[in-house]
KEDREN-27395 format. One line per 3 residues: number of its first residue (from 0); their letters; for each residue y negated, x, z negated of C-alpha. Coordinates in Angstrom, 3 decimals. Example, Ala and Ser with C-alpha at 12.3 -4.5 7.8 and 13.67 -1.06 7.14 Angstrom:
2
0 = as = 4.500,12.300,-7.800 ~ 1.060,13.670,-7.140
***
This chain:
436
0 = mrl = 8.503,2.198,15.590 ~ 8.750,-1.491,15.285 ~ 6.010,-3.378,13.542
3 = sat = 7.528,-6.642,12.627 ~ 6.345,-9.950,14.203 ~ 5.745,-11.272,10.880
6 = lva = 3.023,-8.807,10.015 ~ 0.927,-9.642,13.005 ~ 1.293,-13.469,12.309
9 = gla = -2.225,-13.591,11.084 ~ -3.548,-12.123,14.148 ~ -2.397,-14.968,16.331
12 = ala = -5.750,-15.937,17.893 ~ -7.707,-12.674,17.901 ~ -10.249,-13.691,20.354
15 = fal = -11.599,-16.518,18.246 ~ -13.329,-15.959,14.989 ~ -13.439,-19.412,13.231
18 = par = -16.660,-20.699,11.312 ~ -16.135,-22.746,8.053 ~ -16.148,-26.492,8.141
21 = aee = -14.935,-29.683,6.536 ~ -11.281,-30.155,6.155 ~ -9.406,-31.770,9.248
24 = tdp = -7.947,-35.274,8.481 ~ -4.419,-36.147,9.131 ~ -4.954,-38.158,12.239
27 = atq = -6.661,-35.248,13.868 ~ -3.547,-33.053,13.217 ~ -1.431,-35.820,14.708
30 = ghi = -3.561,-35.757,17.699 ~ -3.224,-32.041,18.200 ~ 0.453,-32.368,17.976
33 = rta = 0.272,-35.209,20.645 ~ -1.978,-33.033,22.869 ~ 0.170,-30.001,22.528
36 = eel = 3.303,-32.051,23.680 ~ 1.226,-33.176,26.704 ~ 0.040,-29.935,27.687
39 = rgl = 3.619,-28.117,27.417 ~ 5.520,-30.783,28.971 ~ 7.884,-31.173,25.952
42 = kfk = 8.220,-33.178,22.913 ~ 8.701,-32.054,19.448 ~ 12.026,-32.904,17.981
45 = kdp = 10.229,-33.490,14.820 ~ 6.742,-33.336,13.949 ~ 6.104,-29.712,12.575
48 = tvk = 5.323,-29.130,8.987 ~ 1.570,-28.428,8.369 ~ 0.559,-26.627,5.314
51 = ywk = -3.298,-25.985,4.297 ~ -4.031,-22.910,2.287 ~ -7.133,-21.624,0.567
54 = veq = -8.012,-18.025,2.215 ~ -7.042,-15.968,-0.912 ~ -3.652,-17.941,-1.185
57 = lkk = -2.732,-17.115,2.344 ~ -3.749,-13.392,1.885 ~ -1.695,-13.308,-1.237
60 = mmk = 1.472,-14.629,0.701 ~ 0.856,-12.380,3.428 ~ 0.453,-9.216,1.270
63 = eef = 3.866,-10.070,-0.375 ~ 5.727,-10.286,2.975 ~ 3.860,-7.123,4.131
66 = dee = 5.261,-5.350,1.096 ~ 8.882,-6.647,1.899 ~ 8.621,-5.972,5.714
69 = lpe = 6.957,-2.634,5.690 ~ 7.678,-0.593,2.520 ~ 6.041,2.981,2.054
72 = kka = 9.258,4.791,3.406 ~ 9.553,2.740,6.522 ~ 5.769,3.036,7.161
75 = kei = 5.912,6.809,6.994 ~ 8.900,6.857,9.327 ~ 6.898,4.749,11.856
78 = elv = 3.838,7.069,11.310 ~ 5.811,10.235,12.169 ~ 7.213,8.748,15.336
81 = lqk = 3.926,7.428,16.489 ~ 2.197,10.937,15.589 ~ 5.083,12.736,17.592
84 = frl = 3.963,10.955,20.643 ~ 0.294,11.612,19.641 ~ -0.330,7.731,19.452
87 = lpk = -1.629,7.914,16.034 ~ -3.960,10.670,14.583 ~ -2.136,12.878,11.907
90 = dyd = -4.490,11.532,9.068 ~ -4.015,7.708,9.841 ~ -2.603,5.871,6.912
93 = lrk = -0.423,3.110,8.901 ~ 0.487,0.904,5.960 ~ -3.042,0.800,4.471
96 = eyl = -4.980,0.388,7.756 ~ -2.511,-2.203,9.193 ~ -2.516,-4.489,6.102
99 = elm = -6.445,-4.278,6.257 ~ -6.360,-5.252,9.941 ~ -3.927,-7.854,9.465
102 = leq = -6.000,-9.522,6.570 ~ -9.417,-8.945,8.410 ~ -9.163,-12.052,10.432
105 = iag = -6.896,-14.924,9.435 ~ -7.007,-17.976,11.594 ~ -3.768,-19.770,10.580
108 = fyh = -0.529,-19.049,12.244 ~ 3.172,-20.404,12.605 ~ 5.941,-19.033,10.490
111 = pkk = 9.262,-19.068,12.646 ~ 11.348,-18.141,9.596 ~ 9.805,-20.806,7.007
114 = kil = 9.384,-23.344,9.953 ~ 5.628,-24.101,8.840 ~ 2.273,-24.181,10.408
117 = cli = -0.094,-22.418,8.063 ~ -3.688,-23.502,8.498 ~ -6.560,-22.420,6.200
120 = egk = -8.232,-25.313,4.222 ~ -11.494,-26.166,5.936 ~ -10.749,-24.460,9.222
123 = ngg = -8.367,-26.751,11.186 ~ -9.578,-29.156,13.981 ~ -13.156,-29.351,14.205
126 = gie = -14.829,-27.906,17.242 ~ -13.161,-27.020,20.576 ~ -12.504,-23.394,19.667
129 = eev = -10.822,-24.302,16.317 ~ -8.924,-26.874,18.066 ~ -7.572,-24.692,20.844
132 = vti = -6.338,-22.123,18.005 ~ -4.371,-24.987,16.330 ~ -2.760,-26.099,19.721
135 = hel = -1.886,-22.358,20.418 ~ -0.034,-22.259,16.953 ~ 1.622,-25.757,17.585
138 = dha = 2.876,-24.281,20.912 ~ 4.612,-21.748,18.717 ~ 6.227,-24.603,16.611
141 = mqd = 7.479,-26.133,19.719 ~ 8.857,-22.901,21.237 ~ 10.735,-22.251,17.986
144 = qhf = 12.011,-25.768,17.949 ~ 13.410,-25.594,21.667 ~ 14.424,-21.748,21.934
147 = dlt = 14.826,-20.657,18.346 ~ 12.235,-17.805,18.169 ~ 13.980,-16.223,15.143
150 = rlq = 16.968,-15.997,17.331 ~ 15.464,-14.642,20.329 ~ 13.441,-11.998,17.881
153 = dlv = 16.907,-10.754,16.431 ~ 18.292,-10.288,20.028 ~ 15.624,-7.715,21.004
156 = akn = 14.867,-6.296,17.183 ~ 16.446,-3.026,18.147 ~ 14.330,-2.394,21.348
159 = ddm = 10.602,-1.981,20.783 ~ 9.837,-2.371,24.476 ~ 11.978,-5.717,24.801
162 = tqa = 10.247,-6.984,21.600 ~ 6.762,-6.269,23.135 ~ 7.980,-8.191,25.948
165 = lks = 9.228,-11.131,24.202 ~ 6.062,-11.112,22.126 ~ 4.106,-11.225,25.469
168 = lve = 6.194,-14.243,26.722 ~ 5.585,-16.080,23.466 ~ 2.018,-15.516,22.998
171 = gea = 1.265,-15.515,26.649 ~ 2.470,-19.317,27.001 ~ 0.581,-20.221,23.867
174 = tyi = -2.709,-18.507,25.320 ~ -2.052,-20.632,28.567 ~ -1.750,-23.795,26.877
177 = mmd = -4.686,-23.391,24.798 ~ -6.918,-22.214,27.560 ~ -5.548,-25.107,29.746
180 = hmf = -6.704,-27.450,27.017 ~ -10.143,-25.736,26.808 ~ -10.582,-26.168,30.634
183 = knq = -9.426,-29.797,30.615 ~ -11.631,-30.707,27.630 ~ -14.612,-29.160,29.355
186 = sgg = -14.062,-30.858,32.672 ~ -13.119,-34.213,31.329 ~ -9.611,-33.765,32.569
189 = amg = -10.643,-32.779,36.241 ~ -9.703,-29.212,36.067 ~ -6.743,-27.453,34.386
192 = ild = -6.197,-23.601,34.172 ~ -4.365,-23.281,37.443 ~ -7.492,-24.704,39.167
195 = vpg = -9.844,-21.796,37.931 ~ -10.150,-19.041,40.545 ~ -10.106,-15.668,39.035
198 = iea = -8.910,-16.814,35.549 ~ -6.643,-13.764,34.844 ~ -9.731,-11.484,34.953
201 = mid = -11.856,-13.943,33.033 ~ -9.386,-14.101,30.141 ~ -8.886,-10.476,30.193
204 = gqm = -12.625,-9.699,29.961 ~ -13.111,-12.341,27.254 ~ -10.249,-10.921,25.057
207 = rtg = -11.136,-7.266,25.507 ~ -14.698,-8.093,24.759 ~ -13.425,-9.347,21.367
210 = dpr = -15.350,-10.276,18.350 ~ -17.914,-7.736,16.704 ~ -17.124,-8.990,13.331
213 = akk = -13.434,-7.697,13.736 ~ -14.113,-4.355,12.537 ~ -10.968,-2.895,11.570
216 = lne = -9.526,-4.024,14.907 ~ -12.403,-2.560,17.033 ~ -11.929,0.645,15.162
219 = spl = -8.182,1.060,15.360 ~ -6.275,3.618,17.368 ~ -5.723,2.602,21.020
222 = yir = -2.248,2.123,20.421 ~ -2.504,-0.209,17.442 ~ -5.354,-2.282,19.196
225 = etl = -3.612,-2.433,22.488 ~ 0.026,-3.539,21.169 ~ -1.782,-6.156,19.182
228 = irp = -4.149,-7.487,22.014 ~ -2.066,-7.056,25.152 ~ 0.788,-9.737,24.314
231 = yid = -2.031,-12.214,24.804 ~ -3.538,-10.649,27.987 ~ -0.539,-9.324,29.766
234 = gfk = 1.744,-12.304,28.540 ~ -1.108,-14.868,29.780 ~ -1.079,-13.020,33.300
237 = fcm = 2.749,-13.273,33.440 ~ 2.974,-16.768,32.736 ~ 0.239,-17.507,35.116
240 = alm = 2.322,-15.580,37.765 ~ 5.344,-17.721,36.938 ~ 3.513,-20.989,36.996
243 = rqq = 1.847,-20.122,40.370 ~ 4.909,-19.017,41.801 ~ 7.328,-21.599,40.737
246 = kgw = 5.017,-24.277,39.506 ~ 6.218,-26.430,36.756 ~ 7.458,-26.167,33.173
249 = dsm = 11.216,-26.146,33.960 ~ 10.991,-22.707,35.331 ~ 9.111,-21.653,32.299
252 = nav = 11.716,-23.246,30.120 ~ 14.486,-21.345,31.919 ~ 12.805,-17.881,31.002
255 = yad = 13.751,-18.307,27.410 ~ 17.280,-18.049,28.534 ~ 16.609,-14.904,30.763
258 = lpa = 13.873,-13.118,29.006 ~ 11.806,-10.285,30.528 ~ 13.804,-7.086,29.725
261 = ste = 10.915,-4.760,29.634 ~ 7.090,-4.335,29.494 ~ 7.527,-3.324,33.171
264 = qvl = 8.606,-6.949,33.985 ~ 5.572,-8.392,32.215 ~ 3.163,-5.883,33.789
267 = hpe = 4.500,-6.676,37.051 ~ 5.656,-10.181,37.231 ~ 7.149,-10.005,40.593
270 = ryi = 9.800,-7.550,39.068 ~ 10.772,-10.224,36.728 ~ 10.809,-12.880,39.732
273 = trd = 12.924,-10.574,41.765 ~ 15.100,-9.497,38.753 ~ 14.423,-5.715,39.029
276 = mpq = 16.389,-4.789,35.867 ~ 15.691,-1.653,33.985 ~ 18.256,0.697,32.788
279 = kat = 19.322,1.512,29.286 ~ 19.695,5.077,28.379 ~ 22.250,6.182,25.877
282 = lpk = 21.858,9.579,24.457 ~ 24.750,11.731,23.235 ~ 25.551,10.928,19.499
285 = eid = 26.393,14.359,18.632 ~ 24.600,17.711,19.487 ~ 26.378,20.946,18.911
288 = gln = 23.950,23.698,17.516 ~ 21.632,21.397,15.207 ~ 22.150,21.898,11.480
291 = gwt = 20.218,20.038,8.897 ~ 18.517,17.558,11.353 ~ 18.555,13.963,10.357
294 = kve = 17.768,10.927,12.831 ~ 14.445,9.253,12.115 ~ 14.491,6.701,14.946
297 = ent = 15.949,6.105,18.033 ~ 14.190,3.636,20.389 ~ 12.593,2.690,23.889
300 = lge = 8.977,3.671,24.644 ~ 8.697,1.497,27.888 ~ 6.165,1.542,30.637
303 = lgt = 3.518,0.184,28.348 ~ 4.007,2.661,25.498 ~ 4.174,5.538,28.338
306 = mlm = 0.940,4.442,29.768 ~ -0.626,4.198,26.330 ~ 0.444,7.507,25.394
309 = fht = -1.261,8.930,28.399 ~ -4.337,6.989,27.643 ~ -4.405,8.232,24.329
312 = vkp = -3.864,12.024,25.013 ~ -5.857,12.001,28.199 ~ -8.514,9.047,27.623
315 = ksp = -10.575,10.361,30.564 ~ -8.027,9.835,33.028 ~ -6.794,5.956,32.589
318 = ksg = -6.033,5.704,36.391 ~ -3.586,8.729,36.234 ~ -2.132,7.765,32.998
321 = kaa = -1.400,4.387,34.512 ~ -0.008,5.754,37.802 ~ 2.299,8.273,35.910
324 = aeg = 3.872,5.202,33.848 ~ 4.448,3.244,36.882 ~ 7.861,3.536,38.438
327 = wdg = 9.377,3.635,34.937 ~ 12.972,2.219,35.051 ~ 14.304,2.929,31.523
330 = dty = 14.073,5.541,28.698 ~ 15.390,6.353,25.275 ~ 13.943,8.720,22.731
333 = rvl = 15.151,10.010,19.416 ~ 13.185,11.568,16.655 ~ 15.012,14.137,14.464
336 = rng = 13.592,15.688,11.093 ~ 14.411,18.932,9.063 ~ 12.158,19.349,6.302
339 = est = 8.504,19.306,7.702 ~ 9.784,20.064,11.471 ~ 10.571,17.206,13.919
342 = ilm = 12.185,17.271,17.391 ~ 11.658,14.624,20.085 ~ 14.454,14.313,22.660
345 = wat = 13.558,11.949,25.364 ~ 15.587,10.766,28.541 ~ 13.703,8.896,31.262
348 = vwd = 14.767,7.186,34.365 ~ 12.451,6.384,37.500 ~ 12.799,4.202,40.328
351 = tei = 12.459,6.911,42.867 ~ 12.626,10.765,42.754 ~ 9.029,10.578,43.778
354 = dar = 8.115,8.580,40.768 ~ 10.144,10.969,38.570 ~ 8.229,13.931,40.134
357 = efa = 4.945,12.182,39.631 ~ 5.855,11.745,35.921 ~ 7.080,15.228,35.325
360 = vay = 3.912,16.682,36.901 ~ 1.640,14.522,34.869 ~ 3.527,15.030,31.495
363 = skl = 3.361,18.715,31.905 ~ -0.415,18.629,32.353 ~ -0.476,16.253,29.232
366 = lkv = 1.338,18.557,27.160 ~ -1.371,21.332,27.643 ~ -3.717,18.704,25.968
369 = kye = -1.080,17.529,23.339 ~ -0.609,20.965,22.041 ~ -3.504,22.999,20.810
372 = hls = -1.851,26.549,21.135 ~ 0.450,26.115,23.969 ~ 1.427,29.010,26.046
375 = dls = 3.386,29.072,28.953 ~ 6.552,30.929,28.600 ~ 8.434,30.009,31.766
378 = tkg = 8.210,27.975,34.915 ~ 11.290,27.415,37.245 ~ 11.291,24.524,39.681
381 = etf = 10.833,21.242,37.867 ~ 12.139,22.870,34.796 ~ 9.377,23.828,32.132
384 = she = 9.769,25.922,28.843 ~ 6.825,26.445,26.499 ~ 6.109,27.533,22.942
387 = sed = 3.854,25.573,20.958 ~ 2.621,25.169,17.315 ~ 5.236,22.613,16.697
390 = gqi = 8.191,24.517,18.351 ~ 9.597,24.952,21.678 ~ 8.875,22.497,24.460
393 = mls = 10.875,21.867,27.493 ~ 11.130,19.529,30.468 ~ 13.610,19.270,33.185
396 = reg = 13.744,16.734,36.108 ~ 17.246,16.006,37.659 ~ 16.609,13.685,40.576
399 = rnv = 15.421,10.455,39.244 ~ 15.828,11.602,35.625 ~ 13.171,13.571,33.511
402 = fiv = 14.232,15.046,30.261 ~ 11.910,16.225,27.535 ~ 12.609,18.061,24.564
405 = egg = 9.609,18.845,21.900 ~ 10.256,20.790,18.780 ~ 12.708,23.066,16.990
408 = see = 13.466,26.813,17.820 ~ 14.069,28.031,21.275 ~ 17.865,27.953,20.622
411 = eaa = 17.758,24.417,19.181 ~ 15.664,23.034,21.880 ~ 17.910,24.474,24.587
414 = avm = 20.859,22.911,22.864 ~ 19.479,19.472,22.890 ~ 18.161,19.872,26.290
417 = tai = 21.682,20.816,27.568 ~ 23.223,18.000,25.516 ~ 20.892,15.045,26.886
420 = vdg = 20.991,16.552,30.515 ~ 24.652,16.541,30.545 ~ 25.460,13.735,28.171
423 = tef = 22.948,10.759,28.744 ~ 24.495,7.833,30.356 ~ 22.296,5.331,32.146
426 = kei = 23.349,1.507,32.935 ~ 21.436,-1.361,34.333 ~ 20.694,-3.875,31.623
429 = kkg = 22.507,-7.117,32.503 ~ 20.346,-10.352,33.504 ~ 20.331,-13.490,31.067
432 = lgk = 19.019,-11.827,28.038 ~ 18.366,-14.839,25.672 ~ 21.177,-16.814,27.012
435 = k = 23.229,-18.700,24.255
***
C-alpha cells in the first residue's frame, strides 16, 4: 500500500501556492542556506546543489520517475488493498489521479537520491512565502547530509505505518523551521515559534484550509488527502512537543537514531517520549484449506490508517472513529486474491482489553455500513460471523487481540480465522530504530 516518498516530493509545500516572479540571484540562495543553518542549529557539510528548472522540464522529470516508481501493475495492487479497506472508492484510478495530483502544484523539492534541491525558474526567493518554502526544502537537504534520509527510508520501507511516521518527522521538522523563520521575520527576531501561544492549532487550521486552487487535492478521497497533508500537521505537532519538552536541537538530532516507530507515537508524542513501543504482529506463513489464493500485500495499517478507515466509511462519526483507533498497539494485515475474489486477514493488538473490546464493537458496526447486503448469521460473545456480497465476514476478540477475516467461502474464512488466532505471534518492537 506504499506510495513512494519520491512520488509526493512535488507536494512538499502544500500550504503555499507560489506566484510567478523574477528568478532569484545566487547571493539570495546563499543567504537562505545560511538562514537555514542558523534556524536548525546545524551546518551543511557542503552547500547543497541547487538546480533551476522550467515548470515543464520538472513535470517531465517527475512523470518519468512516477512511471518507474508506480507502474500499472503495482498501482492496481495498491488500489485493490485500499479498496478492500474502503479507503478508496471502487472506480478510483489511483495512478491517473495521483499523477495529476502530484503535478497540480509544484513548488520545488529536495531529491534525496539525486542530492539536489530542485527549484522552479522564476519561483525561488522573492517574498516571505516563497522564502520559507525554499528554507523548508533546504532543511531536507540538511537532514539528508546529517542523517541520510535514503537510509532511513529504506529501514522503514516495508512498513507503511513506520513510513508515515518517518515522513511526519521529516516534514514536521521542516515545517517547524519554515514557520519559525516566518515568525522571526515578521517580529524582527523578537518572537520565535515557541513563543506563539496556540501555534499548533493555528498551523493545523491554516494547512487544513489549504489553497482553493489545489483542485485535485481538495477533491481527493479522504485517505489520499490526509496521508499527504498530515505529515506536515501531525509531524509539526510532534516536533513542537519534543522541543517544548526537551528544549534544544540536540534532543531532535537524537530522534533520527531512535525514530518514532508508529503513527501512534506521532499522534501521541508523550508515547514516544516515554517509549511506549508498539508490537509487531507476525501472521502465519501457510494456511491450510486455501487453494489458488496468492498474496497481494502484507503490511501494517497503524493507528492513523485505522482512524482514516473509520472516518471514510462512517464520516458522520469522526469522534467515535478516533476513539475506536486509540489504544492501538500493533497490527498486520494480509490481502489474498483468487481471480476476482479477495480475502483480508487482519490481526490487531490493543493496549488493554477495554480498548480491544471498544474496537471490536466499533468495527462490527462499521461492517454493516461497509457491506451493503450484510446479513447477520450468528453472534456468540465477541465472535461475529456474517455473510456478505464479498464472502464470509468473521471477527473474534481474544483478550487484547482482535482478529478479522473478510472474504472467501465460509470454510475458507473459518480456516483463515483459526490460523491467525492460533498462529499469529506478537512481539514488542525494539527501541533505537534508525541507529547506525
